C-alpha positions in Angstrom: -22.5 134.2 264.3 -19.8 136.5 264.1 -18.7 136.8 260.2 -15.5 135.1 259.4 -13.4 136.8 257.1 -10.7 136.0 254.2 -8.1 137.7 256.8 -9.2 135.8 259.4 -8.7 132.6 257.5 -5.4 133.9 256.6 -4.3 133.9 260.3 -5.7 130.6 261.1 -4.4 128.9 258.3 -1.0 130.6 259.7 -1.4 129.9 263.3 -1.3 133.5 264.4 -5.2 133.9 265.8 -5.8 135.0 269.1 -7.9 131.5 271.4 -11.0 133.7 270.8 -10.4 134.0 266.8 -9.7 130.5 266.5 -12.7 129.3 268.3 -15.0 131.5 266.7 -13.7 129.8 263.0 -13.8 126.5 264.7 -17.6 127.0 265.6 -18.1 128.6 261.9 -16.7 125.6 260.1 -19.1 123.4 262.5 -21.8 125.2 261.2 -22.3 124.5 257.6 -20.7 122.5 254.6 -20.9 125.8 252.7 -18.6 127.2 255.2 -16.5 124.4 254.6 -16.4 124.5 250.9 -15.5 128.3 251.5 -12.7 127.8 253.8 -11.1 125.0 251.5 -11.0 127.6 248.5 -9.3 130.0 250.7 -7.0 127.9 251.7 -6.2 126.7 248.1 -5.3 130.2 247.7 -3.6 131.1 250.7 -1.3 127.6 250.1 -0.4 128.9 246.6 0.9 132.6 247.7 3.8 130.7 249.2 5.9 133.7 251.5 3.4 136.1 250.3 0.2 135.7 252.6 -2.7 138.0 251.9 -4.5 139.4 254.6 -7.5 141.2 252.3 -10.6 139.0 250.8 -10.0 138.6 246.6 -12.9 137.7 244.5 -12.9 134.1 245.1 -16.7 133.4 244.0 -15.9 135.5 240.5 -13.5 133.0 239.9 -15.7 130.1 241.1 -18.9 131.3 238.9 -16.8 131.1 235.9 -15.6 127.4 236.3 -19.2 126.8 237.3 -20.6 128.0 234.3 -18.1 126.0 232.0 -19.4 122.9 233.5 -23.4 123.7 233.4 -24.1 123.2 229.7 -23.0 119.2 229.6 -22.3 117.1 226.5 -23.6 113.5 226.4 -20.6 112.0 224.2 -18.0 110.6 226.5 -15.0 112.3 224.5 -16.7 115.9 224.5 -17.6 115.3 228.4 -14.1 114.6 228.9 -12.6 117.6 226.8 -14.8 119.8 228.8 -13.9 118.4 232.4 -10.3 119.3 231.4 -11.2 122.5 230.0 -13.0 123.2 233.4 -9.7 122.0 234.9 -7.9 124.5 233.0 -9.9 127.5 233.4 -10.0 126.9 237.4 -6.3 127.2 237.6 -6.4 129.9 235.1 -8.7 131.6 237.3 -7.3 131.1 240.8 -3.6 132.1 239.1 -4.8 135.4 237.4 -6.6 135.8 240.5 -3.9 135.4 243.1 -1.7 137.2 240.8 -3.4 140.5 240.5 -4.5 140.1 243.9 -0.2 140.0 245.2 0.3 142.7 243.3 -2.0 145.1 244.4 -1.5 144.1 248.3 2.3 144.1 247.8 4.9 143.1 250.4 8.0 144.8 251.0 11.2 143.4 252.6 14.0 145.6 254.5 17.0 143.4 254.9 20.4 144.8 256.9 23.5 142.6 257.0 26.7 143.0 259.2 27.2 146.5 260.9 24.3 148.2 258.9 21.4 149.5 260.2 18.5 150.8 258.2 15.3 153.5 258.9 12.2 152.3 257.6 8.8 154.4 257.1 5.5 152.8 257.2 2.9 154.1 254.9 0.8 155.2 257.9 3.3 157.3 259.5 5.4 155.0 261.9 8.9 154.6 261.9 11.2 151.2 262.3 14.9 151.6 263.1 16.4 147.9 262.0 19.5 146.8 263.7 21.9 144.8 261.9 21.5 141.3 260.4 17.7 142.1 260.9 14.7 141.7 258.7 11.6 143.7 258.1 8.6 142.6 256.2 5.7 144.8 255.9 2.6 145.8 253.2 3.1 148.6 250.7 -0.3 149.5 252.0 -2.0 149.4 255.7 -5.4 148.3 254.4 -8.1 146.3 256.3 -8.9 147.0 260.2 -5.1 146.0 261.7 -1.5 147.1 260.5 1.3 143.9 260.7 4.6 143.5 259.9 7.0 140.6 260.5 10.5 140.6 262.1 13.5 138.8 262.3 16.1 140.1 264.4 16.0 143.4 266.5 14.2 146.6 265.4 12.9 149.9 267.3 9.8 151.0 266.8 7.7 154.3 266.6 4.2 153.4 265.9 2.4 156.4 265.1 -1.3 156.0 266.7 -4.6 154.4 265.1 -7.6 153.7 267.4 -9.1 151.7 265.2 -6.5 150.2 263.8 -4.1 148.5 265.9 -0.7 147.5 265.0 1.0 143.8 265.0 4.2 142.8 264.9 5.4 139.4 264.6 8.3 138.0 265.6 9.1 134.2 265.9 6.0 132.9 267.5 5.9 136.1 269.5 2.7 139.0 268.6 3.2 142.6 269.8 0.2 144.6 269.7 -0.2 148.3 269.8 -2.1 151.3 269.3 0.1 154.3 269.1 4.0 153.3 271.1 7.7 153.1 271.3 9.5 149.9 271.8 12.3 147.8 271.2 12.1 143.9 269.8 15.1 141.8 269.9 15.1 137.8 268.8 17.9 136.0 270.4 18.3 133.5 267.7 15.6 131.5 268.1 15.9 130.8 271.8 14.3 133.5 273.4 12.5 137.2 272.6 12.7 140.6 274.3 10.8 143.9 274.6 11.6 147.0 276.3 8.5 149.9 276.3 9.7 153.3 276.0 6.4 154.8 275.6 2.9 153.9 275.6 1.1 150.5 276.3 1.5 147.7 274.1 0.0 143.6 274.6 2.9 141.2 274.4 2.0 137.0 273.8 2.7 134.0 272.4 1.1 133.7 269.4 0.0 129.7 270.5 -1.5 131.3 274.1 -2.9 134.3 273.2 -4.9 134.1 276.6 -1.9 134.4 278.8 -0.8 138.1 276.9 1.2 140.5 279.2 -0.1 144.6 279.8 3.6 146.4 279.5 3.9 150.3 280.1 6.7 152.3 279.9 9.7 151.2 281.5 8.8 147.6 281.3 10.3 144.7 279.5 9.2 141.2 278.9 11.2 138.0 277.6 9.6 135.0 276.0 11.7 131.3 276.1 11.3 129.4 273.0 10.2 126.9 275.4 7.9 128.6 276.9 3.8 129.6 276.7 4.0 132.6 279.2 5.8 135.7 278.6 8.0 136.7 282.1 7.4 140.1 283.3 9.8 143.2 284.2 11.6 146.1 284.7 13.9 147.5 282.5 17.4 147.7 284.4 19.8 147.9 281.1 19.8 151.6 280.5 22.1 151.1 277.2 19.5 148.4 275.4 19.1 151.2 273.3 22.5 152.3 272.7 22.7 150.1 269.1 20.0 152.7 267.9 20.4 155.9 270.2 25.1 155.4 269.8 25.2 156.4 273.2 26.2 154.6 276.4 25.6 155.8 280.0 26.6 154.6 282.8 25.2 155.8 286.4 27.3 154.4 289.7 27.9 151.0 287.6 31.0 148.8 288.6 33.5 148.3 286.0 32.8 144.6 286.0 29.0 145.3 285.3 30.1 148.3 282.2 32.7 146.0 280.7 30.4 143.4 278.8 28.3 146.5 277.4 31.1 148.3 276.3 32.5 144.9 274.5 29.4 144.3 272.7 29.5 148.1 271.6 32.7 148.0 270.0 33.3 144.5 269.2 36.3 144.1 271.4 37.4 142.1 274.1 38.2 143.7 277.1 40.9 142.1 280.2 41.3 144.0 283.3 44.6 142.7 284.6 44.6 144.9 287.6 42.2 142.9 289.2 41.1 145.8 291.7 39.8 147.5 288.8 36.5 145.2 288.5 35.0 146.9 292.0 35.2 151.0 290.3 32.2 152.5 290.1 31.9 154.2 286.7 29.4 157.5 286.3 30.0 158.7 282.6 28.2 159.3 279.4 29.7 158.4 275.7 27.5 159.8 273.0 28.5 158.4 269.6 32.1 158.1 271.0 35.5 156.3 269.5 36.7 153.5 271.5 39.8 155.3 271.6 37.9 158.1 273.4 36.5 156.4 276.0 39.6 154.4 276.8 41.0 157.8 277.2 38.1 158.9 279.9 39.0 155.7 281.7 42.9 156.4 281.8 41.8 160.2 283.4 39.4 158.3 285.8 41.3 155.5 287.3 44.7 156.5 285.9 45.4 153.0 284.1 47.0 152.5 280.8 45.6 150.6 278.2 46.7 148.7 275.3 44.4 148.1 271.7 46.4 144.3 270.3 43.5 143.7 267.4 40.5 142.8 268.4 41.6 142.7 272.5 42.3 145.5 274.8 44.5 145.2 277.5 43.3 147.3 280.8 46.1 147.7 283.7 47.8 149.7 286.6 45.6 152.4 288.0 42.9 152.1 290.3 39.9 153.3 292.3 
């Protein structure tokens, strides 16, 4: 029977095991009472950890041996016996608390958060780089130890993962898991409704943590979407050439109808754009805007289509002109 480690039990308790790992733990629990006892010890520490769940195995046995030693020599008188039991309970709580304190500080979790219109680059201890989009949160360890590298994401981020064949990289986003060795990809969580992934280079495995057997293998140029109500992600080809515009600050269009380009311009510049000339939506646009202001983009459209533009607060009006 394969060894069941603290890390695997932690994943089991968090509901992040693959189907095979869950079966491994269940089989191990049924194998002996000693296994069940050890599981309960780990569970006690795990639940005490709050948000800072650990992935490595502390010396549980040391804490329990201290309690066992304190309770081995029994005193016959009821009063002393009761006092000894209280002391043993206090020692147990203290030992576990200290063990957890030193362990969590040794394996400290770091958190990066971005606010409205704020973006941030994070360099991980393994050389990987992550760019957080606005209103996002990334949790990652101060150091990567053990057989895997794991981070947790809320929001949107672009990853460039350093290749380590012997230590795969996992991204937990909502109910999804992304497993990679070394690649680049973008993950976006859509307000708890769905999760999108776009692979730029390399190969990733993408799945619902509740149904790891339904894992999708994605390579460069492919995308997948996992709806909140679904166990199976849906695979597709990347058609949105501007999915990384928040990171690159570049918008590119090739024979795109204005009615398709306008929503992307609206999202990028946070303005509502109204086409007053009903002929404009069908006009085609081929252009690239790299780190351009809204005013510069509108001037380009004015030159191409002969239109006029007016900016009124958060609304832009395009009138006249044509294809």
